[in-house]
PASEBA-1860 file (N, C-alpha, C; in nm, 3 decimals):
! residues 120
1> MKELNDIR> 1.214/5.057/0.852/1.106/5.015/0.940/0.976/5.013/0.861 ~ 0.900/4.910/0.881/0.770/4.897/0.815/0.677/5.008/0.863 ~ 0.599/5.065/0.772/0.502/5.170/0.807/0.389/5.108/0.888 ~ 0.368/5.161/1.007/0.262/5.111/1.094/0.155/5.217/1.109 ~ 0.034/5.184/1.068/-0.078/5.276/1.077/-0.186/5.219/1.167 ~ -0.266/5.307/1.220/-0.384/5.270/1.299/-0.351/5.177/1.415 ~ -0.247/5.213/1.490/-0.216/5.137/1.612/-0.312/5.185/1.720 ~ -0.375/5.091/1.788/-0.475/5.123/1.891/-0.455/5.039/2.016
9> VAEIVTLG> -0.502/5.094/2.128/-0.507/5.017/2.253/-0.618/4.913/2.236 ~ -0.582/4.786/2.249/-0.680/4.677/2.233/-0.730/4.625/2.368 ~ -0.648/4.642/2.473/-0.686/4.593/2.606/-0.605/4.668/2.711 ~ -0.666/4.690/2.825/-0.596/4.748/2.940/-0.583/4.635/3.042 ~ -0.459/4.592/3.065/-0.433/4.480/3.155/-0.436/4.529/3.299 ~ -0.356/4.631/3.327/-0.352/4.698/3.457/-0.317/4.843/3.430 ~ -0.320/4.925/3.534/-0.271/5.061/3.519/-0.123/5.052/3.484 ~ -0.087/5.097/3.366/0.052/5.092/3.324/0.088/4.976/3.233
17> TIVINKGF> -0.006/4.885/3.207/0.018/4.773/3.115/-0.099/4.764/3.019 ~ -0.068/4.773/2.889/-0.172/4.769/2.787/-0.134/4.671/2.677 ~ -0.231/4.635/2.595/-0.208/4.553/2.476/-0.247/4.638/2.356 ~ -0.161/4.636/2.252/-0.193/4.706/2.128/-0.224/4.605/2.018 ~ -0.285/4.653/1.912/-0.333/4.567/1.804/-0.230/4.541/1.695 ~ -0.103/4.547/1.728/0.004/4.517/1.632/0.108/4.429/1.700 ~ 0.169/4.339/1.621/0.270/4.249/1.675/0.387/4.233/1.580 ~ 0.463/4.124/1.597/0.582/4.106/1.513/0.547/4.088/1.366
25> LDGINDLM> 0.429/4.039/1.335/0.388/4.027/1.194/0.368/4.164/1.129 ~ 0.349/4.267/1.212/0.331/4.404/1.164/0.461/4.484/1.169 ~ 0.568/4.424/1.222/0.695/4.494/1.230/0.730/4.551/1.366 ~ 0.653/4.520/1.468/0.685/4.566/1.604/0.809/4.493/1.653 ~ 0.902/4.567/1.715/1.020/4.504/1.775/1.039/4.554/1.918 ~ 1.123/4.487/1.993/1.136/4.516/2.136/1.214/4.644/2.168 ~ 1.263/4.713/2.068/1.333/4.840/2.091/1.242/4.961/2.073 ~ 1.122/4.939/2.025/1.030/5.049/1.998/0.972/5.108/2.126
33> EFLVYETG> 0.947/5.238/2.119/0.877/5.308/2.227/0.752/5.371/2.167 ~ 0.650/5.383/2.249/0.518/5.425/2.201/0.460/5.537/2.285 ~ 0.373/5.614/2.224/0.296/5.717/2.292/0.148/5.687/2.271 ~ 0.073/5.679/2.381/-0.073/5.668/2.374/-0.124/5.811/2.385 ~ -0.219/5.847/2.299/-0.267/5.985/2.297/-0.411/5.992/2.248 ~ -0.471/6.106/2.270/-0.600/6.135/2.208/-0.584/6.262/2.128 ~ -0.667/6.278/2.027/-0.658/6.397/1.944/-0.749/6.505/1.998 ~ -0.699/6.626/1.991/-0.774/6.742/2.034/-0.822/6.822/1.915
41> KEIIDPSN> -0.824/6.951/1.932/-0.877/7.037/1.826/-0.768/7.078/1.728 ~ -0.812/7.130/1.615/-0.722/7.183/1.514/-0.664/7.314/1.565 ~ -0.533/7.330/1.553/-0.464/7.450/1.601/-0.427/7.538/1.481 ~ -0.460/7.667/1.495/-0.433/7.766/1.390/-0.322/7.859/1.437 ~ -0.228/7.889/1.348/-0.121/7.984/1.379/-0.181/8.124/1.381 ~ -0.176/8.193/1.496/-0.238/8.325/1.505/-0.168/8.432/1.421 ~ -0.041/8.406/1.383/0.031/8.507/1.306/-0.004/8.507/1.158 ~ -0.047/8.390/1.105/-0.075/8.386/0.962/-0.205/8.313/0.926
49> GRVLGILE> -0.274/8.258/1.025/-0.401/8.191/1.000/-0.390/8.051/0.941 ~ -0.268/8.000/0.927/-0.249/7.867/0.870/-0.273/7.758/0.976 ~ -0.321/7.646/0.927/-0.344/7.531/1.016/-0.209/7.469/1.052 ~ -0.183/7.456/1.182/-0.060/7.393/1.229/-0.076/7.241/1.240 ~ -0.198/7.198/1.263/-0.225/7.054/1.276/-0.325/7.028/1.387 ~ -0.345/6.901/1.415/-0.435/6.857/1.520/-0.353/6.836/1.647 ~ -0.398/6.892/1.757/-0.329/6.878/1.885/-0.336/6.734/1.933 ~ -0.222/6.679/1.973/-0.217/6.547/2.034/-0.205/6.564/2.185
57> KPKGKFKV> -0.292/6.498/2.260/-0.291/6.505/2.406/-0.233/6.374/2.460 ~ -0.106/6.376/2.503/-0.040/6.254/2.550/-0.107/6.196/2.675 ~ -0.115/6.063/2.677/-0.168/5.991/2.793/-0.062/5.905/2.861 ~ 0.042/5.869/2.787/0.148/5.790/2.848/0.247/5.736/2.747 ~ 0.371/5.719/2.793/0.476/5.659/2.711/0.494/5.514/2.756 ~ 0.521/5.427/2.657/0.530/5.284/2.684/0.647/5.221/2.610 ~ 0.694/5.108/2.663/0.794/5.025/2.596/0.739/4.884/2.586 ~ 0.799/4.805/2.498/0.753/4.669/2.472/0.793/4.577/2.587
65> MHIQGKMS> 0.697/4.496/2.632/0.724/4.393/2.731/0.721/4.255/2.664 ~ 0.626/4.235/2.571/0.609/4.104/2.507/0.544/4.124/2.370 ~ 0.595/4.053/2.270/0.541/4.064/2.134/0.487/3.929/2.089 ~ 0.366/3.931/2.034/0.306/3.814/1.972/0.282/3.848/1.825 ~ 0.228/3.756/1.751/0.209/3.777/1.608/0.130/3.901/1.573 ~ 0.011/3.916/1.631/-0.078/4.026/1.595/-0.105/4.124/1.708 ~ -0.035/4.109/1.821/-0.054/4.202/1.933/0.074/4.208/2.015 ~ 0.085/4.317/2.092/0.201/4.336/2.179/0.155/4.390/2.313
73> TLVTTLKM> 0.223/4.347/2.418/0.198/4.399/2.552/0.302/4.506/2.580 ~ 0.254/4.622/2.622/0.341/4.736/2.652/0.330/4.771/2.800 ~ 0.440/4.824/2.856/0.439/4.872/2.994/0.483/5.018/2.994 ~ 0.430/5.092/3.088/0.462/5.234/3.097/0.610/5.256/3.130 ~ 0.662/5.368/3.084/0.797/5.408/3.122/0.794/5.495/3.247 ~ 0.674/5.528/3.293/0.657/5.609/3.414/0.690/5.523/3.535 ~ 0.778/5.574/3.621/0.811/5.500/3.743/0.697/5.520/3.842 ~ 0.641/5.406/3.888/0.530/5.413/3.982/0.572/5.352/4.114
81> ETNPFSFL> 0.531/5.416/4.221/0.560/5.366/4.355/0.460/5.256/4.388 ~ 0.512/5.137/4.411/0.421/5.026/4.441/0.413/5.002/4.591 ~ 0.304/4.949/4.631/0.278/4.914/4.770/0.363/4.792/4.804 ~ 0.440/4.794/4.914/0.521/4.677/4.948/0.437/4.553/4.978 ~ 0.309/4.573/5.005/0.219/4.461/5.030/0.129/4.435/4.909 ~ 0.178/4.470/4.790/0.096/4.457/4.670/0.055/4.313/4.642 ~ 0.133/4.218/4.693/0.093/4.079/4.672/-0.038/4.049/4.743 ~ -0.074/4.132/4.842/-0.202/4.116/4.910/-0.312/4.198/4.845
89> SQSIQLQT> -0.278/4.320/4.806/-0.383/4.412/4.759/-0.382/4.436/4.609 ~ -0.270/4.403/4.543/-0.257/4.429/4.399/-0.288/4.575/4.366 ~ -0.246/4.666/4.452/-0.276/4.808/4.427/-0.149/4.887/4.407 ~ -0.166/5.000/4.342/-0.058/5.096/4.322/-0.097/5.221/4.397 ~ 0.001/5.282/4.462/-0.026/5.406/4.534/-0.065/5.513/4.433 ~ -0.193/5.541/4.423/-0.241/5.640/4.327/-0.253/5.775/4.394 ~ -0.170/5.865/4.352/-0.176/6.002/4.400/-0.193/6.090/4.279 ~ -0.308/6.078/4.215/-0.328/6.146/4.087/-0.330/6.297/4.102
97> NANPELTA> -0.365/6.349/4.219/-0.365/6.494/4.239/-0.223/6.547/4.228 ~ -0.126/6.472/4.279/0.012/6.517/4.282/0.088/6.481/4.154 ~ 0.035/6.396/4.071/0.107/6.348/3.955/0.019/6.351/3.829 ~ 0.029/6.459/3.750/-0.054/6.468/3.629/-0.026/6.356/3.528 ~ 0.099/6.304/3.524/0.130/6.194/3.433/0.051/6.069/3.470 ~ 0.036/6.045/3.600/-0.041/5.930/3.646/-0.190/5.948/3.617 ~ -0.237/6.071/3.629/-0.377/6.101/3.595/-0.401/6.072/3.447 ~ -0.308/6.115/3.360/-0.321/6.089/3.216/-0.316/5.940/3.188
105> LNSIKIGD> -0.226/5.869/3.254/-0.213/5.725/3.236/-0.343/5.654/3.274 ~ -0.406/5.702/3.379/-0.531/5.643/3.427/-0.648/5.669/3.332 ~ -0.632/5.765/3.239/-0.740/5.799/3.146/-0.735/5.719/3.016 ~ -0.638/5.629/3.001/-0.627/5.548/2.879/-0.748/5.457/2.866 ~ -0.801/5.452/2.741/-0.919/5.370/2.711/-0.891/5.278/2.593 ~ -0.964/5.168/2.586/-0.956/5.081/2.468/-0.997/5.164/2.346 ~ -0.917/5.153/2.241/-0.943/5.229/2.119/-0.858/5.354/2.107 ~ -0.789/5.395/2.216/-0.702/5.513/2.207/-0.595/5.492/2.101
113> KVKIINNI> -0.553/5.601/2.039/-0.450/5.597/1.937/-0.313/5.578/2.000 ~ -0.225/5.510/1.925/-0.088/5.483/1.970/0.004/5.511/1.852 ~ 0.119/5.572/1.881/0.217/5.591/1.774/0.357/5.560/1.825 ~ 0.442/5.523/1.732/0.582/5.494/1.763/0.655/5.628/1.776 ~ 0.735/5.643/1.882/0.803/5.771/1.904/0.954/5.763/1.889 ~ 1.006/5.648/1.848/1.148/5.638/1.815/1.162/5.565/1.682 ~ 1.273/5.586/1.617/1.293/5.527/1.483/1.391/5.411/1.489 ~ 1.355/5.306/1.558/1.442/5.189/1.572/1.391/5.080/1.479
END
């Protein structure tokens, strides 16, 4: 697999659908799965004082929906309950208090980091 660096959210289409800044010219394929995340603070091992790394705060897991040359459209793997009348309102039943994964998904911003989480 081609080494992919600096994958970022380039556009938010809807809640649960995003565009990333890499496409088939960069080696993206339809079997890949992705994690959108933000970086947190540096974590130190309390037993020996060594740096363990930078904490990654997950915002959502995604799979490929459509690939173009320099960008790809991804959709969340999170199952969302849709409104049966969504053709009228285009809304998703948002119950962010009851679903922390949906709250994290709703916090995705353009420029957020993205990484591949499977080796396909």
